[in-house]
C-alpha positions in Angstrom: -1.9 40.6 16.2 -2.3 43.5 17.3 -2.1 44.3 13.2 -4.7 41.6 12.2 -7.2 43.5 15.3 -6.9 46.2 13.7 -8.1 44.8 10.2 -10.4 43.1 12.2 -12.0 46.1 13.5 -11.7 47.6 10.0 -13.5 45.1 8.5 -16.4 45.6 11.5 -16.2 49.2 11.0 -17.1 48.7 7.6 -19.6 46.7 7.9 -21.4 48.4 10.3 -21.3 51.8 9.0 -23.3 50.4 6.0 -25.5 48.6 8.3 -25.7 52.4 9.9 -26.2 53.9 6.5 -28.9 52.3 5.3 -30.6 52.9 8.7 -30.4 56.1 8.8 -31.4 56.4 4.9 -34.8 55.2 5.5 -36.0 56.8 9.0 -33.9 59.0 10.1 -33.3 61.5 6.7 -37.2 62.0 6.5 -37.4 63.7 9.6 -34.4 65.8 8.3 -36.6 66.8 5.5 -39.6 67.5 7.6 -37.0 69.6 9.6 -36.0 71.8 6.2 -38.8 72.0 5.1 -40.2 73.9 8.2 -37.3 75.3 8.4 -37.7 77.6 4.5 -41.1 77.8 5.6 -39.9 80.3 8.9 -37.5 81.4 7.3 -40.2 82.7 4.2 -42.6 84.3 7.3 -40.0 85.7 9.3 -39.2 87.2 5.6 -42.6 88.5 5.4 -42.8 90.3 8.4 -39.9 91.6 7.9 -40.1 92.6 4.7 -36.7 91.3 3.9 -35.8 88.7 1.1 -33.0 86.3 1.3 -31.6 84.5 -1.2 -29.5 81.3 -0.5 -28.1 78.9 -2.8 -28.0 74.9 -1.8 -23.5 74.4 -2.5 -25.2 70.5 -2.8 -27.8 68.9 -4.1 -30.3 67.4 -0.9 -30.0 64.2 -2.7 -26.7 64.1 -3.1 -26.5 65.6 0.9 -28.4 62.7 2.0 -27.1 59.7 -0.3 -23.5 60.5 -1.0 -22.7 63.2 2.3 -24.5 60.7 4.9 -23.2 57.4 3.5 -19.4 58.6 3.4 -20.2 60.7 6.7 -21.4 57.4 8.6 -19.2 54.7 6.9 -16.1 57.1 7.6 -17.3 57.3 11.3 -17.4 53.3 11.9 -14.4 53.0 10.0 -13.0 55.4 12.8 -14.8 53.8 15.4 -13.2 50.7 14.6 -9.6 51.2 14.3 -10.1 52.8 17.5 -12.0 49.6 18.8 -9.5 47.1 18.2 -7.1 49.1 19.4 -8.6 49.5 22.7 -8.9 45.7 22.5 -5.1 44.6 21.3 -4.2 47.2 24.7 -7.5 45.6 27.2 -6.4 41.8 25.7 -2.5 42.8 25.8 -3.6 42.9 29.8 -7.0 40.7 30.2 -5.7 37.9 28.1 -2.1 38.0 30.0 -3.3 38.0 33.8 -6.7 35.2 32.6 -5.3 32.8 30.5 -9.0 31.1 29.9 -10.5 34.5 29.3 -12.3 34.5 25.8 -11.7 37.0 23.8 -14.2 37.4 22.5 -16.5 37.8 25.7 -13.6 41.1 26.3 -15.0 42.9 22.6 -18.5 42.5 23.9 -17.4 44.3 27.4 -15.2 46.8 25.3 -18.5 47.4 22.8 -20.7 48.3 25.8 -18.6 50.1 27.4 -17.3 52.4 24.0 -21.1 52.4 23.3 -21.4 54.4 27.2 -18.3 56.3 27.1 -18.5 57.5 23.4 -21.8 57.6 22.3 -24.8 57.4 25.1 -23.0 59.6 27.9 -22.9 62.5 25.2 -26.7 62.2 23.7 -28.1 61.9 27.4 -26.3 65.4 27.7 -26.7 66.5 24.4 -29.5 65.3 23.1 -29.0 65.6 18.7 -31.9 68.2 16.8 -32.4 67.9 13.4 -32.0 71.0 10.6 -33.6 73.8 11.9 -33.3 73.2 15.6 -30.3 75.4 17.3 -29.0 79.0 16.9 -26.1 79.9 15.1 -25.0 81.9 17.2 -24.3 79.3 19.6 -22.9 76.3 17.3 -19.6 76.9 18.4 -19.8 76.7 21.6 -22.7 73.4 21.2 -19.8 71.7 19.5 -17.2 72.3 22.0 -19.1 71.8 25.5 -20.3 68.1 22.8 -16.6 67.1 22.4 -15.5 68.5 26.2 -17.9 65.6 27.7 -17.3 63.0 25.0 -13.5 63.6 25.7 -14.4 63.5 30.2 -16.1 60.5 28.6 -13.9 58.1 27.6 -11.1 59.3 29.9 -14.1 58.6 32.5 -14.4 55.2 31.7 -10.8 54.5 30.8 -9.6 55.4 34.5 -13.0 53.1 35.6 -11.8 50.1 33.8 -8.3 50.2 35.3 -10.0 50.8 38.2 -12.0 48.2 38.8 -9.1 45.8 36.5 -6.8 46.7 40.2 -10.0 46.0 42.3 -11.0 43.0 41.0 -8.2 41.2 42.5 -8.3 43.0 46.1 -12.3 43.4 46.8 -13.6 41.0 44.0 -14.6 41.6 40.0 -18.0 42.9 40.8 -17.9 45.2 44.0 -14.7 46.6 41.8 -17.0 47.2 39.1 -19.9 48.6 40.8 -17.0 50.4 42.4 -15.3 51.7 39.9 -18.7 52.6 37.6 -19.8 55.1 40.5 -16.5 56.7 39.8 -17.4 57.4 36.4 -20.6 58.3 37.0 -19.4 61.2 40.0 -17.5 62.0 37.2 -20.0 62.9 34.8 -22.1 64.6 36.6 -20.5 67.1 37.9 -19.2 67.4 33.9 -22.4 67.6 33.1 -23.5 70.2 35.9 -20.6 72.6 34.4 -21.0 72.6 31.2 -23.2 75.1 29.7 -26.8 74.2 28.9 -29.3 74.4 25.8 -32.7 74.7 25.3 -33.5 76.3 22.2 -36.1 74.8 20.0 -37.8 77.4 17.5 -41.0 78.6 19.4 -44.3 80.1 17.5 -43.1 83.0 15.2 -45.7 85.7 15.7 -46.4 89.6 15.1 -46.6 92.5 16.7 -50.3 91.5 17.7 -48.7 88.5 19.3 -50.6 86.8 16.7 -48.9 83.1 15.3 -48.0 83.4 11.7 -45.9 80.0 11.9 -46.0 77.4 14.4 -42.9 76.4 16.4 -41.0 73.4 15.5 -42.7 70.0 15.5 -42.3 68.1 18.7 -42.4 65.0 17.2 -40.0 65.2 14.5 -37.2 66.1 17.5 -39.1 63.0 19.2 -38.7 61.2 16.4 -35.0 62.3 15.3 -33.4 61.4 18.4 -35.1 58.3 18.7 -33.8 57.2 15.7 -30.6 59.2 15.8 -29.9 56.3 19.0 -31.1 53.3 17.5 -29.0 53.9 14.2 -26.0 54.2 16.8 -26.9 51.2 18.6 -27.3 49.0 16.0 -23.4 50.4 14.4 -22.1 49.7 17.6 -23.9 46.4 18.0 -22.6 45.2 14.6 -19.2 47.0 15.5 -19.0 44.2 18.0 -21.1 40.9 16.6 -18.5 41.3 13.4 -15.5 41.6 15.6 -16.6 39.0 18.1 -17.0 36.8 14.4 -14.0 38.0 13.2 -12.0 37.1 16.9 -13.5 33.6 16.5 -12.6 32.9 13.5 -8.6 34.7 13.8 -8.4 31.7 17.1 -9.7 28.7 14.8 -6.6 29.6 12.5 -4.8 29.6 14.9 -5.7 26.0 16.6 -5.5 24.8 13.2 -2.0 25.6 12.1 -0.7 24.5 15.8 -2.4 21.3 15.2 -0.7 21.2 12.2 2.6 21.9 13.6 2.2 19.8 15.9 1.6 16.8 13.3 4.6 17.7 11.4 6.6 18.0 14.4 6.2 14.2 15.6 5.8 12.8 12.1 
């Protein structure tokens, strides 16, 4: 059955990735294009101010990046999330299904979708919101990436422990109180981790000359705002589609299993 769950996760991830890419291509890519235009204009202004001229050549054109590159990246990420989701569901259902035979696997899938989104996307996004091109210091790329990955791993580990704690507390203090207690523990861990990790505020300010006159404006706030809004919306869409399709496949697998049981029962009675 675990193999079927993984297959369901991959199918769900593929569909979710395609839908998420279409959304990103329509809404996110225009903001990326504006950010790149700003970066080019700012570079030109800085070159005029310093008298130095640099030439950079793109390895891939923008058309390739925003279509093929973004498409492969989005679908690949969704497939990976689908596989991890299926493995997590298999482990969780092995416990829940054994302890609570009347439980509906689709509700377990829905709960796992919400938990996974919060742990993998929501918390890291809140602490380290993504930035479009031209935002961020090249010298801190390693530090920013490491901090983001560290927080994500801590969030995933903490949510696993919180889930285990909630299931352990359920028969002792009740499901609601157990879930609240586990959630508080998770939030405490995340709050402490976020406070200890470094902060980054690297939005480009206006370019000024020696007289203090602005020769090129700072990065437009509306582009950052829309980019972040569309980015989190894209992740909500990806995880929603992933969870819904996975639940639908679970329902289909359950019906097939019931049909086989009925056929076997009829054959035995003949």
